[in-house]
Structure formats: structure tokens, C-alpha cells
C-alpha positions in Angstrom: -14.1 -67.7 -108.3 -12.6 -68.9 -111.7 -12.5 -72.7 -112.2 -9.1 -74.2 -111.4 -8.0 -76.4 -114.4 -4.7 -77.6 -112.8 -4.6 -79.3 -109.4 -2.9 -77.6 -106.5 -1.6 -79.1 -103.3 -1.7 -76.7 -100.3 1.2 -77.4 -97.9 2.1 -76.3 -94.4 4.4 -77.5 -91.6 3.3 -77.0 -88.1 4.2 -77.1 -84.4 1.6 -76.0 -81.8 -0.4 -73.8 -84.1 -3.8 -74.3 -82.6 -4.4 -70.6 -82.5 -3.7 -70.3 -86.2 -4.4 -73.7 -87.9 -8.1 -73.3 -88.6 -7.7 -69.9 -90.3 -4.8 -70.9 -92.4 -6.4 -74.2 -93.5 -9.3 -72.2 -94.6 -6.9 -70.2 -96.9 -6.4 -73.5 -98.8 -10.0 -73.8 -99.8 -9.3 -73.6 -103.4 -6.6 -76.5 -103.3 -7.5 -80.0 -104.2 -5.6 -81.5 -101.2 -4.0 -80.1 -98.0 -1.0 -81.7 -96.4 0.0 -80.9 -92.9 3.5 -81.9 -91.7 3.4 -81.7 -88.1 6.4 -81.9 -85.6 4.4 -83.7 -82.8 2.4 -80.8 -81.6 1.3 -81.0 -77.9 -1.7 -78.8 -78.3 -4.9 -79.3 -80.5 -3.1 -78.5 -83.9 -3.5 -82.0 -85.3 -7.1 -82.6 -83.9 -8.3 -79.3 -85.6 -6.4 -80.2 -88.8 -8.1 -83.6 -89.0 -11.5 -82.1 -88.6 -11.0 -81.0 -92.2 -12.2 -83.5 -94.7 -9.4 -82.8 -97.4 -6.6 -82.6 -95.0 -3.9 -85.2 -94.5 -1.8 -84.9 -91.5 1.6 -86.6 -91.3 3.8 -86.3 -88.0 7.6 -86.3 -88.3 10.2 -85.5 -85.8 11.7 -82.0 -86.3 15.3 -81.8 -87.3 15.2 -78.5 -89.2 12.8 -76.5 -91.4 14.3 -77.7 -94.7 13.7 -81.3 -94.1 10.0 -80.6 -93.0 9.4 -78.6 -96.2 11.0 -81.2 -98.4 8.9 -83.9 -96.8 5.7 -82.0 -97.5 6.7 -81.6 -101.1 7.5 -85.3 -101.4 4.0 -86.1 -100.1 2.2 -83.8 -102.5 0.2 -85.6 -105.2 0.1 -82.5 -107.5 2.9 -80.8 -109.3 1.7 -77.3 -108.4 2.0 -76.5 -104.6 1.1 -73.6 -102.6 3.0 -73.1 -99.2 1.7 -71.2 -96.4 3.2 -70.7 -92.8 0.9 -70.8 -89.8 1.2 -67.0 -89.4 0.3 -66.2 -93.1 -3.0 -65.5 -94.7 -4.1 -65.0 -98.3 -6.8 -62.6 -99.4 -9.6 -63.7 -101.8 -8.0 -61.6 -104.5 -4.8 -63.4 -103.9 -6.4 -66.8 -104.3 -8.0 -65.6 -107.6 -4.7 -64.5 -108.9 -3.1 -67.9 -108.0 -5.9 -69.6 -110.0 -5.5 -67.4 -112.9 -1.7 -67.9 -112.8 -1.9 -71.7 -112.7 -4.4 -71.8 -115.4 -2.2 -69.8 -117.7 -0.4 -72.2 -120.1 2.5 -69.7 -120.2 2.9 -69.7 -116.4 6.3 -69.5 -114.8 7.7 -72.4 -112.7 7.9 -70.6 -109.4 6.5 -67.4 -108.0 7.5 -65.0 -105.3 4.9 -63.5 -103.2 5.4 -60.3 -101.2 4.3 -60.1 -97.7 2.9 -57.4 -95.4 4.2 -57.7 -91.8 2.3 -57.2 -88.6 3.6 -57.1 -85.0 0.5 -58.0 -83.1 -2.2 -56.2 -85.1 0.1 -53.2 -86.1 1.3 -53.1 -89.6 5.1 -52.8 -90.1 5.9 -50.6 -93.0 9.6 -50.4 -92.9 12.5 -52.0 -90.7 13.5 -54.1 -93.6 10.1 -55.5 -94.5 9.4 -53.3 -97.4 10.6 -55.8 -100.0 10.2 -59.0 -98.1 9.2 -61.9 -100.4 9.1 -65.7 -100.4 8.6 -68.5 -103.0 5.1 -69.7 -102.0 3.6 -71.0 -105.4 5.7 -73.3 -107.6 6.0 -76.6 -109.5 7.6 -79.2 -107.3 9.0 -80.8 -110.4 11.1 -77.8 -110.8 12.2 -76.9 -107.4 13.3 -78.2 -104.0 14.6 -76.7 -100.7 18.4 -76.4 -100.3 19.3 -79.3 -97.9 22.2 -77.3 -96.5 19.9 -74.7 -94.9 18.5 -75.3 -91.5 16.6 -72.0 -91.2 15.5 -69.3 -93.6 15.0 -72.0 -96.1 16.0 -71.4 -99.7 14.1 -72.8 -102.6 16.3 -73.8 -105.6 14.4 -73.4 -108.8 15.3 -75.0 -112.2 13.0 -72.9 -114.3 11.4 -69.4 -114.9 10.6 -67.2 -111.9 7.8 -64.8 -111.6 6.1 -62.5 -109.1 2.5 -62.3 -108.0 0.8 -58.9 -107.4 -1.2 -59.5 -104.3 0.5 -59.7 -101.0 0.3 -62.2 -98.2 -0.7 -60.9 -94.8 2.2 -62.1 -92.4 1.2 -61.9 -88.7 4.9 -62.8 -88.0 4.9 -62.1 -84.3 2.0 -62.2 -81.8 3.9 -60.2 -79.3 7.4 -59.1 -78.4 8.2 -62.1 -76.1 7.3 -64.6 -78.9 9.3 -62.5 -81.4 12.3 -62.6 -79.1 11.9 -66.5 -78.5 11.8 -67.1 -82.3 14.8 -64.9 -83.0 17.0 -66.7 -80.4 15.8 -70.2 -81.8 16.5 -69.2 -85.4 20.0 -67.9 -84.4 20.8 -71.2 -82.6 19.8 -73.2 -85.7 21.9 -70.8 -88.0 24.8 -71.2 -85.8 24.7 -74.9 -86.1 24.2 -74.6 -89.9 27.4 -72.5 -90.1 29.4 -75.0 -87.9 28.4 -77.8 -90.3 29.8 -75.8 -93.1 33.1 -75.5 -91.4 32.7 -71.8 -90.3 35.0 -70.7 -87.6 33.9 -68.5 -84.6 35.3 -64.9 -84.5 34.5 -62.6 -81.7 35.2 -59.6 -83.9 32.7 -60.9 -86.6 30.2 -61.6 -83.8 30.2 -58.1 -82.4 30.7 -56.1 -85.8 27.8 -58.0 -87.5 25.5 -57.8 -84.5 26.2 -54.0 -84.3 25.8 -53.5 -88.1 22.6 -55.5 -88.3 21.0 -53.0 -85.8 22.2 -50.0 -87.7 21.2 -51.6 -91.1 17.5 -52.3 -89.8 16.9 -49.1 -87.9 18.8 -46.6 -90.0 19.4 -48.0 -93.5 16.1 -50.0 -93.7 14.2 -47.1 -92.1 13.2 -48.9 -88.9 13.2 -45.5 -87.2 10.0 -44.7 -89.1 8.2 -47.6 -87.5 8.6 -45.9 -84.0 8.8 -48.1 -81.1 8.1 -51.3 -83.0 11.0 -50.3 -85.4 13.3 -50.1 -82.4 12.2 -53.4 -81.1 12.5 -55.2 -84.5 15.9 -53.7 -84.9 17.1 -54.9 -81.5 15.8 -58.4 -82.1 17.2 -58.7 -85.6 20.6 -57.9 -84.1 19.9 -60.4 -81.3 19.4 -63.1 -84.0 22.8 -62.3 -85.4 24.3 -62.4 -81.8 22.7 -65.7 -81.0 24.0 -67.1 -84.5 27.6 -66.5 -83.4 27.1 -67.7 -79.8 25.6 -70.9 -81.2 28.5 -71.2 -83.6 31.1 -70.5 -80.7 29.4 -73.4 -78.5 29.4 -75.7 -81.5 33.0 -75.2 -82.4 34.5 -75.0 -78.9 
């Protein structure tokens, strides 16, 4: 592997990730430090993380995903940071590309990385995942997460943006039931976010947007080509929208 001239901080936020934490921390083996911001896990997540010599674990009460991510950024000692979620993995070629990118004096300030989705061990090729990407590598001096977002965090970049070639592996949902629980939880957070922005509840918007989300994912985003998994994903994506408006209704009633 090419020598890394610039130092990189590997960052992750966690809650009850004992099944994933060892593998994901091993993905940071090219980083100079690893910072784990944990939301007081009740399993062995922090015990496993502390067994790594270059890992710093900080526990912070969870309010929303953005606050946790920005805390991790503030704790990083290096300008270059590489974020991973507990369900993401990077290949050796991906690590090499990051090293070469950071070593380049003409590097951009933030990089999108595309992701390959899995439901269980089955690869999802469509259902809206075709062009999924997230900022995962960036200079913290040039970026921060939008404080108004509680879920689906948005990185605000004051600089040049680039794209990396090698994709992350995103084992986003271990099984259908965990997928469903996550969509309900995300919807609840999104509803609270909308209420804080002054959004008003509308029954028409709830049902029209819920229905359109299913059609968009299953038909327009070709979920039908993913077979039964495409049908499941389309339903759960629409459930997320439904729960968003239910959460908004409760917050504004």
C-alpha cells in the first residue's frame, strides 16, 4: 500500500454495533487515529472498540445523527477525515484510492463515494440504489453537517467536490424486520425535523407522497427488477414517508 503523506482521522458513530464494530474498525487500518462516538451502547460495542490501540471512544447522549457526526468532526485531530457507518465496508482498492487522493496536492475538498447495497447477503441492483452516494472523505476545515437535519445528514461543503471510483459495500439491512424498524425510526425523526421547521400536517400530502414513493421506487427506480426484495424495499420506503407525516401530525396536534 502506498505511504500516506497526509494524516487521516477515521470516524464512526455507533449504538449497539457489536456485530459490526470489529470489521468496520479494521477498515480504518490506514488511518492515523480512529474516533468512535457512541450513544451509550448496551452491548459490547465499546469494549470491542477499546481493544484497538489507536481507537478513542467518546460516549455522548444521542439527540440526532447530525449532532453525533459534528461531535466526531470536532474531536478529529486531522483535517482529512474518513467517515464510515457500522454497516459499511471499504475494499483494499478503495483504501488505496483514498491514500492516493489525499496525497495528491490538487485534491478536492470533499469526495462522494458510491455504495453497493445489500439486503442480507443479496445485492440490490435497482430500487433507487443505482446512484446512491454519500460524502465519506473530506477536509473538516471545509465542511460540516447541516444542524437543521436530524436524519439523512447533509454535509455542507465550502470547496471543490469530487467523486471516488471504488464503491463502498453497504450492508444496510441485516433482515426485513431490522429494515422496517429503521425506516419507522427515521420517519419519526424526519417528522420532528419538519415540525421544528414549521411544516404543517396535511392528510392529502401524507397519502399522496406515501403512494408516490412506492410507485417511484418500484416502477420509476426499477425496484420491480429486484424481485421480492424490490417489492419489500418499495413498501418500506413508502412506510418511511407515512411515518414521517404521522410523526409530524403528532408533533403539531
